[in-house]
C-alpha positions as CSV (number, residue, x, y, z in Angstrom):
1,M,-9.4,52.7,338.6
2,P,-10.8,49.6,336.0
3,E,-12.1,51.5,333.3
4,Q,-16.2,50.8,333.2
5,P,-18.2,49.1,330.9
6,R,-19.3,50.4,328.2
7,H,-22.6,49.1,327.7
8,P,-23.8,48.2,323.8
9,N,-27.3,50.4,323.5
10,P,-27.1,53.0,326.2
11,Q,-29.9,55.0,326.3
12,P,-30.0,58.1,324.1
13,R,-30.2,61.4,325.7
14,W,-33.1,62.9,325.0
15,L,-33.9,66.4,324.1
16,S,-35.8,68.7,326.4
17,A,-38.7,70.7,325.8
18,A,-37.1,73.9,324.6
19,E,-34.3,71.8,322.8
20,R,-37.2,69.7,320.5
21,E,-38.8,73.2,320.2
22,T,-35.2,75.1,319.6
23,W,-34.4,71.9,316.9
24,Q,-37.6,72.8,315.1
25,Q,-37.0,76.2,314.4
26,F,-33.6,75.3,313.2
27,A,-34.3,72.8,311.3
28,M,-38.2,75.2,309.9
29,M,-35.7,78.5,308.7
30,L,-32.4,75.7,307.6
31,H,-35.3,74.3,305.2
32,R,-36.4,78.0,304.9
33,L,-34.0,80.2,303.9
34,P,-32.4,78.9,300.8
35,A,-36.2,77.9,299.8
36,A,-36.7,81.9,300.3
37,L,-34.2,82.9,298.9
38,G,-33.7,80.6,296.0
39,A,-37.9,81.4,294.8
40,Q,-36.3,85.8,294.7
41,L,-33.2,84.9,292.9
42,Q,-35.6,82.7,290.5
43,K,-37.6,85.7,290.2
44,D,-35.5,88.3,289.5
45,A,-32.6,86.8,288.0
46,D,-33.1,83.5,286.5
47,L,-30.9,81.4,288.9
48,S,-31.5,79.0,291.5
49,Y,-29.9,79.9,295.3
50,I,-27.0,76.7,293.9
51,E,-26.5,78.9,290.8
52,Y,-26.2,82.6,292.7
53,Y,-23.4,80.5,295.3
54,V,-21.4,79.4,292.7
55,L,-21.2,81.7,290.5
56,A,-20.3,84.8,293.5
57,G,-17.8,82.2,294.7
58,L,-15.8,81.7,291.5
59,S,-16.4,86.1,291.7
60,D,-14.2,85.7,294.6
61,Q,-10.9,84.0,292.9
62,P,-8.6,85.5,291.5
63,E,-9.1,85.5,287.5
64,R,-12.7,84.4,288.5
65,R,-11.4,80.5,288.0
66,M,-11.7,77.9,290.2
67,R,-10.7,74.1,290.1
68,M,-14.1,71.8,289.6
69,S,-13.1,69.4,292.2
70,D,-12.5,72.6,294.9
71,L,-15.7,74.7,293.4
72,A,-18.0,71.1,294.6
73,V,-16.4,71.5,297.2
74,L,-17.6,74.9,297.8
75,A,-20.2,74.3,296.8
76,H,-21.1,71.3,298.7
77,S,-22.4,69.3,295.4
78,E,-21.3,66.3,293.9
79,Q,-19.1,66.6,291.3
80,S,-21.4,65.5,289.1
81,R,-25.0,67.3,289.9
82,L,-22.5,70.8,289.5
83,S,-20.7,69.3,285.9
84,H,-25.0,69.7,285.1
85,M,-25.0,72.5,286.4
86,I,-21.7,74.3,285.4
87,S,-23.6,73.2,281.3
88,R,-26.1,74.9,282.0
89,L,-24.1,78.3,282.8
90,E,-22.0,77.7,280.0
91,R,-25.3,77.3,277.8
92,R,-25.9,80.6,279.2
93,G,-23.1,82.4,278.7
94,F,-22.0,82.5,282.2
95,V,-19.8,80.2,282.8
96,R,-16.3,78.3,280.6
97,R,-14.4,75.8,281.4
98,E,-11.1,74.9,280.8
99,P,-8.1,73.0,281.2
100,D,-6.1,73.5,284.3
101,P,-2.4,75.2,282.6
102,T,-0.7,73.6,286.1
103,N,-2.3,70.1,285.4
104,G,-4.7,69.3,282.7
105,R,-6.4,66.5,284.9
106,Y,-8.3,69.1,286.3
107,T,-10.6,71.1,284.6
108,H,-11.3,74.6,285.9
109,A,-14.7,76.9,286.2
110,I,-14.1,80.6,284.6
111,L,-17.2,83.1,285.3
112,T,-17.4,85.5,282.3
113,D,-17.9,88.7,281.9
114,A,-21.1,88.4,280.9
115,G,-22.2,86.3,284.1
116,H,-20.0,88.9,286.2
117,A,-22.6,91.4,284.8
118,H,-25.8,89.2,285.4
119,L,-23.7,88.3,288.7
120,V,-23.4,91.8,289.4
121,G,-27.3,92.7,288.6
122,A,-28.6,90.1,290.6
123,A,-26.3,90.8,293.9
124,P,-28.4,94.3,295.5
125,G,-31.9,92.5,294.5
126,H,-30.3,89.0,296.9
127,V,-29.1,91.5,299.1
128,A,-31.8,93.1,300.1
129,R,-33.7,89.5,300.7
130,V,-30.6,88.4,302.6
131,R,-31.1,92.0,304.7
132,D,-35.3,91.1,305.0
133,L,-35.1,87.9,306.2
134,V,-32.2,87.3,308.2
135,F,-30.8,91.2,309.4
136,D,-33.7,93.0,309.7
137,V,-35.4,90.9,311.6
138,L,-32.3,90.0,314.4
139,D,-31.0,93.2,316.7
140,P,-27.3,93.0,317.1
141,A,-26.9,91.0,320.1
142,E,-28.8,88.4,318.8
143,L,-26.6,89.0,315.4
144,D,-23.4,88.2,317.1
145,N,-25.0,85.3,318.5
146,L,-26.0,84.0,315.7
147,R,-23.1,84.2,314.0
148,T,-20.8,82.3,316.9
149,A,-23.6,79.9,317.1
150,A,-23.7,78.8,313.2
151,Q,-18.7,79.0,313.5
152,K,-19.9,76.9,316.8
153,I,-21.5,74.0,315.1
154,S,-19.7,74.4,312.1
155,E,-16.4,74.0,313.6
156,S,-18.2,70.7,315.4
157,I,-18.6,69.8,311.9
158,D,-15.4,70.2,310.9
159,R,-13.7,68.4,313.7
160,R,-16.5,65.3,313.5
161,E,-15.5,65.0,309.7
162,Q,-11.9,65.2,310.4
163,R,-12.5,62.4,312.7
164,K,-13.7,60.1,309.8
């Protein structure tokens, strides 16, 4: 069978009313949840949401250290933006930088003992806010559905990113 000619401007697949409502609610949540979590962290721990995320990411690594380039990927941040943030965290004594001992072209960010202690102090309030905003308002089946949906969306993004 011959291949169908491709139209240069295919008609868009518009969202149905239910899909539009779902998208609007989802987009609003994507915008509001980090802001709500960030407000709590700022008030209780003097940390931004992304600063907390970076400190937590470092705390999960062996020797609480990570290459700056890998940390930028973890934080979904441009290296220059991450570098400015790490400078702020260094001034507070939470992080230090050292050359990578295996390859001097790279720099490691290292979570200090003071940074770890601050993170440990911030974690209970953050987890309580996460529970309050997400886990306590959803029943177990809804949580399963949320996890499955988030995983499918992330996998879809990963597949499309790999094609680039």
